[in-house]
C-alpha positions as CSV (number, residue, x, y, z in Angstrom):
1,M,65.6,10.5,40.8
2,S,62.2,11.9,39.8
3,N,59.2,9.8,38.8
4,N,59.3,11.3,35.3
5,D,62.9,10.2,34.9
6,N,61.9,6.6,35.7
7,S,58.8,6.0,33.5
8,I,58.9,2.6,31.8
9,D,57.7,2.8,28.3
10,A,55.3,0.2,27.1
11,L,57.4,-2.5,25.4
12,C,54.4,-4.1,23.9
13,L,52.2,-3.7,20.8
14,S,48.7,-2.2,20.3
15,N,46.2,-2.0,23.0
16,H,43.9,-3.8,20.5
17,D,46.5,-6.3,19.4
18,C,44.9,-9.4,20.9
19,P,42.5,-11.2,18.6
20,Q,39.5,-12.9,20.0
21,S,40.5,-16.5,19.8
22,S,39.8,-19.9,21.2
23,C,41.2,-23.0,22.7
24,L,44.7,-24.3,21.9
25,L,44.0,-27.1,19.5
26,P,46.4,-29.7,18.1
27,A,48.3,-28.8,15.0
28,S,46.4,-31.5,13.1
29,L,43.1,-29.6,13.7
30,R,44.4,-26.3,12.3
31,T,43.0,-25.3,8.9
32,E,44.2,-22.9,6.3
33,I,42.6,-19.5,6.3
34,R,40.4,-19.1,3.2
35,N,39.2,-15.5,3.3
36,P,41.1,-12.8,5.2
37,L,37.9,-10.8,5.8
38,V,36.0,-13.6,7.6
39,P,36.3,-13.7,11.4
40,L,38.9,-16.2,12.5
41,T,37.9,-19.5,13.9
42,A,39.9,-21.2,16.7
43,P,42.4,-23.2,14.4
44,D,42.6,-20.4,11.9
45,L,43.7,-17.8,14.4
46,L,46.2,-20.0,16.1
47,T,47.8,-20.8,12.7
48,A,48.0,-17.0,12.0
49,M,49.5,-16.3,15.4
50,M,52.1,-19.0,15.0
51,R,53.2,-17.3,11.8
52,L,53.6,-14.0,13.7
53,Q,55.2,-15.6,16.8
54,S,58.7,-15.4,15.3
55,L,58.4,-11.7,14.8
56,T,57.6,-10.9,18.5
57,P,61.1,-10.0,19.7
58,L,61.6,-7.8,16.7
59,L,58.2,-6.1,17.1
60,L,58.8,-5.5,20.7
61,A,62.3,-4.0,20.0
62,L,60.9,-1.7,17.3
63,T,58.1,-0.6,19.6
64,F,60.6,0.4,22.2
65,L,62.9,2.2,19.8
66,F,60.3,4.2,17.8
67,F,57.5,4.6,20.2
68,S,59.1,5.4,23.6
69,T,56.1,7.7,24.2
70,P,53.2,5.4,23.0
71,L,50.3,7.0,21.3
72,L,47.2,7.2,23.5
73,A,49.1,5.3,26.1
74,A,49.2,5.4,29.8
75,V,52.1,3.7,31.5
76,P,52.9,3.3,35.2
77,T,55.2,5.5,37.1
78,V,58.3,3.6,38.1
79,W,60.3,4.1,41.2
80,I,63.7,2.4,41.6
81,D,65.6,2.0,44.9
82,P,68.9,3.9,44.6
83,T,70.6,0.8,46.0
84,F,69.1,-1.4,43.3
85,P,71.9,-3.5,41.7
86,P,73.0,-1.9,38.5
87,D,73.1,-5.2,36.6
88,L,69.3,-5.7,37.3
89,R,68.2,-2.3,36.0
90,A,68.2,-3.4,32.4
91,R,65.7,-6.2,33.4
92,L,63.1,-3.9,34.8
93,S,61.3,-3.2,31.6
94,D,61.0,-7.0,31.1
95,V,58.8,-7.3,34.1
96,W,56.3,-4.9,32.7
97,S,56.4,-6.0,29.0
98,E,56.1,-9.7,30.0
99,C,53.1,-9.0,32.2
100,I,51.3,-7.4,29.3
101,Q,52.4,-10.2,27.0
102,L,51.0,-12.8,29.3
103,A,47.7,-11.0,29.5
104,R,47.4,-10.5,25.8
105,L,48.3,-14.1,25.0
106,A,45.6,-15.3,27.5
107,A,43.1,-13.1,25.6
108,I,44.4,-14.2,22.1
109,T,44.0,-17.9,22.9
110,F,40.7,-17.6,24.8
111,E,37.2,-18.7,23.8
112,A,34.5,-18.2,26.4
113,D,32.3,-21.1,25.3
114,C,35.2,-23.5,24.6
115,K,34.7,-27.0,25.9
116,L,38.0,-28.2,24.7
117,D,40.4,-26.1,26.7
118,P,42.0,-28.2,29.4
119,T,43.9,-25.2,30.8
120,F,40.7,-23.2,31.6
121,A,39.1,-26.4,33.0
122,R,42.1,-26.9,35.2
123,Y,41.9,-23.5,36.9
124,F,38.4,-22.2,36.7
125,E,34.7,-23.1,37.2
126,E,33.0,-23.3,33.8
127,D,30.1,-20.9,34.4
128,G,32.4,-17.9,34.7
129,A,34.2,-18.2,31.4
130,V,33.0,-14.9,30.1
131,F,34.0,-13.2,33.3
132,V,37.6,-14.6,33.0
133,K,37.7,-13.6,29.3
134,H,36.7,-10.0,30.2
135,I,39.3,-9.8,33.0
136,F,42.1,-10.6,30.5
137,Y,40.6,-8.4,27.8
138,T,40.4,-5.5,30.2
139,L,43.9,-6.0,31.6
140,A,45.2,-6.0,28.0
141,N,43.0,-3.0,27.1
142,I,41.1,-4.9,24.3
143,P,37.5,-3.9,23.6
144,L,35.2,-6.6,24.9
145,D,33.4,-6.8,21.6
146,T,36.5,-7.2,19.5
147,V,36.2,-9.7,16.6
148,M,39.4,-10.4,14.8
149,T,40.2,-11.4,11.2
150,E,43.7,-12.4,9.9
151,A,43.9,-9.1,8.0
152,N,43.2,-6.8,10.9
153,A,45.1,-9.0,13.4
154,G,48.2,-8.5,11.4
155,Q,47.5,-4.8,10.9
156,I,47.0,-4.3,14.6
157,L,50.1,-6.2,15.6
158,L,52.3,-4.2,13.1
159,S,50.7,-0.8,13.3
160,S,52.1,1.9,15.5
161,S,48.8,3.7,15.6
162,F,47.4,1.1,18.0
163,V,50.1,1.4,20.6
164,G,48.6,2.2,24.0
165,L,47.4,0.8,27.3
166,S,44.6,1.5,29.7
167,P,44.6,5.1,31.0
168,K,44.1,3.7,34.5
169,F,47.7,2.6,34.4
170,S,48.6,6.3,35.1
171,M,47.3,5.6,38.6
172,L,49.8,2.8,39.2
173,T,53.3,2.9,40.6
174,I,55.6,0.0,40.1
175,A,58.4,0.1,42.8
176,F,61.5,-1.9,42.5
177,G,62.5,-2.1,46.1
178,E,60.4,-0.5,48.8
179,P,59.8,3.3,48.2
180,P,60.2,5.8,51.1
181,W,56.5,6.8,51.1
182,L,55.4,3.3,52.1
183,P,55.4,2.1,55.7
184,K,58.5,0.0,56.6
185,S,56.7,-3.3,56.7
186,G,59.6,-5.7,56.3
187,I,57.7,-7.7,53.7
188,C,60.6,-8.0,51.2
189,S,63.2,-8.7,53.9
190,G,60.8,-11.2,55.5
191,D,61.2,-13.4,52.4
192,D,64.9,-12.8,52.0
193,G,64.4,-10.1,49.4
194,F,62.0,-12.2,47.2
195,G,58.4,-11.7,46.4
196,A,56.0,-8.9,45.5
197,Y,53.1,-7.2,47.1
198,S,50.6,-4.3,46.5
199,L,49.0,-1.5,48.4
200,F,45.8,0.0,47.3
201,N,44.1,3.4,48.1
202,D,40.4,2.7,48.3
203,A,39.6,6.4,48.3
204,T,41.5,7.5,45.2
205,G,42.2,4.3,43.3
206,Y,45.9,4.7,43.3
207,A,48.0,1.6,43.6
208,T,51.6,0.8,44.4
209,T,53.1,-2.6,43.5
210,V,56.4,-3.5,45.0
211,I,58.8,-6.0,43.3
212,C,61.4,-7.2,45.7
213,V,64.9,-7.2,44.4
214,G,65.4,-11.0,44.6
215,S,62.5,-11.6,42.2
216,L,64.6,-10.0,39.4
217,Y,67.0,-12.9,39.6
218,Y,64.4,-15.4,38.3
219,P,64.7,-15.9,34.5
220,T,62.5,-14.0,32.1
221,L,60.3,-15.7,29.6
222,D,62.9,-15.1,26.9
223,E,65.7,-16.4,29.0
224,I,63.7,-19.6,29.6
225,L,63.0,-20.0,25.9
226,R,66.6,-19.0,24.8
227,P,69.0,-20.0,27.6
228,R,72.0,-17.8,28.4
229,A,75.4,-19.1,29.4
230,W,74.4,-19.1,33.1
231,A,71.6,-21.6,32.4
232,Y,74.3,-24.3,31.9
233,D,76.1,-26.2,34.6
234,E,79.8,-26.5,35.1
235,Q,79.9,-29.5,32.7
236,G,78.2,-27.5,30.0
237,R,74.9,-29.2,30.4
238,L,71.7,-27.2,30.1
239,R,69.9,-27.2,33.4
240,E,66.3,-28.5,33.6
241,G,63.6,-25.9,33.1
242,Y,65.0,-24.2,29.9
243,T,63.7,-24.4,26.4
244,C,60.4,-26.0,25.6
245,D,61.9,-29.4,25.9
246,G,63.0,-28.7,29.4
247,L,59.7,-27.5,30.8
248,L,58.5,-30.9,31.9
249,D,55.1,-32.0,30.8
250,R,53.1,-30.0,33.4
251,D,52.7,-26.6,34.9
252,S,55.6,-25.8,37.2
253,E,57.7,-23.0,38.7
254,Y,60.0,-23.5,35.7
255,M,57.5,-21.6,33.6
256,L,57.3,-18.6,36.0
257,S,58.9,-15.3,35.3
258,P,58.8,-12.0,37.3
259,G,56.2,-10.7,34.8
260,G,53.9,-13.4,36.1
261,W,54.1,-12.0,39.7
262,L,53.3,-8.5,38.4
263,L,50.3,-9.9,36.6
264,H,49.2,-11.6,39.9
265,E,49.4,-8.2,41.6
266,L,47.4,-6.4,38.9
267,I,44.6,-8.9,39.1
268,H,44.1,-7.7,42.7
269,W,43.7,-4.1,41.5
270,E,39.9,-3.7,41.4
271,V,40.1,-0.2,39.9
272,L,41.3,-1.7,36.6
273,F,38.2,-3.9,36.3
274,E,35.2,-2.9,38.4
275,D,33.7,-0.4,35.9
276,D,34.6,-2.3,32.7
277,V,33.9,-5.9,33.4
278,P,30.1,-6.4,33.2
279,E,30.1,-9.5,35.4
280,W,32.1,-8.0,38.2
281,D,29.3,-8.0,40.8
282,Q,28.1,-11.4,39.7
283,F,31.3,-13.4,40.3
284,L,33.3,-11.4,42.8
285,A,32.5,-13.0,46.1
286,L,31.6,-9.9,48.0
287,G,30.6,-7.7,45.1
288,G,30.4,-3.9,45.0
289,R,33.2,-1.3,44.8
290,N,36.4,-1.5,46.7
291,F,36.2,-5.3,46.7
292,R,38.8,-7.2,44.8
293,I,40.1,-10.5,43.6
294,R,42.0,-11.8,46.6
295,D,44.2,-14.8,47.5
296,F,42.3,-17.9,48.6
297,G,42.9,-19.2,52.1
298,F,41.4,-19.1,55.5
299,P,42.0,-21.0,58.8
300,G,41.3,-24.7,58.2
301,S,40.7,-24.3,54.4
302,N,41.5,-27.1,52.0
303,P,43.6,-26.3,50.1
304,A,45.3,-24.1,52.7
305,T,46.2,-21.5,50.0
306,G,45.5,-20.7,46.4
307,Y,49.1,-19.9,45.6
308,G,51.0,-22.0,43.1
309,A,50.1,-24.2,40.2
310,Y,49.3,-27.2,42.3
311,H,47.2,-25.4,44.9
312,A,45.3,-23.5,42.2
313,R,44.5,-26.8,40.5
314,I,43.3,-28.4,43.7
315,L,41.2,-25.3,44.5
316,K,39.3,-25.8,41.2
317,E,38.8,-29.5,42.0
318,R,37.5,-28.6,45.4
319,A,35.2,-26.0,44.0
320,I,33.5,-28.8,42.1
321,S,33.6,-31.6,44.6
322,D,33.0,-29.6,47.8
323,P,31.6,-26.2,46.9
324,T,30.2,-25.5,50.4
325,E,33.7,-25.8,51.9
326,V,35.6,-23.4,49.7
327,G,33.1,-20.5,49.4
328,V,31.4,-18.8,46.5
329,Y,33.3,-18.9,43.2
330,P,36.7,-19.5,44.8
331,T,38.7,-19.8,41.6
332,F,37.4,-16.5,40.2
333,N,38.4,-14.9,43.6
334,N,42.0,-16.2,43.6
335,A,44.7,-14.2,41.8
336,D,47.0,-17.0,41.2
337,S,44.4,-18.9,39.3
338,Y,44.5,-16.2,36.6
339,M,48.3,-16.0,36.7
340,W,48.8,-19.8,36.2
341,Y,46.1,-19.9,33.5
342,A,48.0,-17.1,31.6
343,I,51.4,-18.7,32.1
344,S,50.2,-22.2,31.0
345,K,48.5,-20.7,27.9
346,Y,51.6,-18.7,27.1
347,W,53.9,-21.7,27.1
348,S,51.4,-23.9,25.3
349,W,51.4,-21.3,22.5
350,R,55.2,-20.9,22.5
351,C,55.9,-24.6,22.6
352,G,53.1,-25.8,20.5
353,R,52.0,-28.4,23.0
354,P,49.6,-28.7,25.9
355,F,50.8,-29.0,29.5
356,R,49.0,-31.0,32.2
357,G,48.3,-29.7,35.7
358,A,51.0,-29.6,38.5
359,Q,51.1,-33.0,40.3
360,S,52.4,-32.0,43.7
361,T,53.6,-29.0,45.7
362,D,57.1,-30.0,44.5
363,D,56.1,-28.5,41.1
364,E,55.7,-25.1,42.7
365,F,59.4,-24.9,43.8
366,H,61.6,-26.5,41.1
367,R,63.3,-23.3,40.1
368,T,63.9,-22.3,43.7
369,W,65.3,-25.6,44.6
370,Q,67.5,-25.6,41.5
371,G,68.9,-22.5,43.1
372,V,70.5,-20.8,40.0
373,G,69.1,-17.6,38.6
374,Y,70.0,-14.8,36.3
375,N,73.8,-14.5,35.8
376,G,74.3,-17.4,38.2
377,A,72.8,-15.7,41.2
378,D,71.8,-17.9,44.2
379,I,68.0,-18.1,44.4
380,S,67.9,-21.2,46.6
381,P,66.0,-21.3,49.9
382,G,67.8,-19.1,52.3
383,A,69.5,-17.0,49.7
384,Q,69.7,-13.3,50.8
385,H,69.1,-10.5,48.3
386,G,68.6,-7.5,50.5
387,G,65.2,-6.1,51.1
388,D,63.8,-3.4,53.3
389,H,64.6,-2.6,56.9
390,P,61.4,-2.9,59.0
391,S,60.8,-0.4,61.8
392,P,60.6,-1.9,65.3
393,G,57.1,-3.3,66.1
394,T,56.0,-3.7,62.5
395,T,55.0,-7.0,60.9
396,D,56.0,-8.7,57.7
397,Y,52.5,-9.8,56.6
398,Y,49.4,-7.6,56.3
399,G,45.9,-8.7,55.5
400,D,43.4,-6.9,53.3
401,D,41.9,-5.1,56.3
402,D,45.1,-3.7,57.8
403,E,45.4,0.0,57.1
404,A,48.5,2.1,56.9
405,S,48.3,5.4,58.7
406,P,47.7,8.3,56.2
407,D,49.5,10.7,58.5
408,T,52.9,9.1,58.0
409,N,53.0,9.2,54.2
410,P,51.4,12.0,52.2
411,H,52.1,10.3,48.8
412,P,48.9,10.0,46.7
413,A,49.2,6.2,46.7
414,L,48.6,6.3,50.5
415,A,46.7,9.4,51.3
416,G,43.3,8.5,52.7
417,G,44.4,5.0,53.9
418,V,45.6,2.0,52.0
419,R,45.1,-1.8,52.4
420,R,47.8,-4.3,51.9
421,H,47.6,-7.6,50.0
422,H,49.7,-10.5,51.0
423,K,53.0,-10.8,49.4
424,R,53.7,-13.7,47.1
425,K,55.5,-16.5,48.9
426,L,58.0,-18.1,46.6
427,K,59.3,-20.7,49.1
428,E,58.0,-22.8,51.9
């Protein structure tokens, strides 16, 4: 199957469709919009976005049906393992569209100078708010100087002429399963077929993100919000972690969808940001080209890792209480901090209520321990959903400085050398 045959169309709206917004405020603080030509304030914009929220599934469907080749768009190349389960293929577009939705919602509900946003305060140091804003605006392909009104926000959301994504996405391949041009690392099979990881070509800028097959069995954002039959137990009771009422009162794995893991991987891809985010050299720990937002953690670090809603929260707290022990700007240099910020903001918007921070590592594994995924699939610890077949002598886990041999794989995503990022660990 050729790459051209497997291109995923952008199932999302305009590349300018994210208004510049602000903190998520209580409904009691929202005001009516008085002049559609006046730039929206925090409560004004959220009121307008709530009105549009119910249209989102229809708008996404219309975009897919009528704009399968988006205007001025650049979408990734998609490679699908020939052995990929047929029932999962229909879910592949959800991963891409949900990733972009999360990025755009994070931009829509963001205000760089906001002092009232507990979600931002939970995951990031305050002095880099503009940097974080620009990361999400760049990922969503929104001009950094965008100022939105109710009138043009609605126009942009509904107009086909704004459909498009960053042209840099033409340099990205999303692989569902491990493609033949990558070294047989065993990363997917090392986590029982779950997880995701990326490889980056520092010479050309090309990137490949691998989504392991087991990850597709985790519910999508829409399946969490609108439970399917398999979300109910044998007695007909809805399992915990579905609908807004079932998402607990705090950030947890119940909120997470495969699109979130893709967002995590894209945050690592420095090519997408380094030329467009003005503060890149200021807040990236090492600065310069070919340096990227990584995954926090080093021998003896506290927390031991930056993965998960709980560890990302603790990392922020440690950045304030013990800055000399966690390094320079640790939250801005931890991909999961961005992912969990976007996820928490998305569900706060969808559910119309704030969520507090994760309270323990248990909150990072609720869905996995529940053990039931898409169509009743087993996603419990130890579940096996295929994966790659590592060559003898290879390892399952590569650091950022481990290079793959350019002689073994001539594909442009590897030619010239590539560096691996850690896969996302879903289970302890």
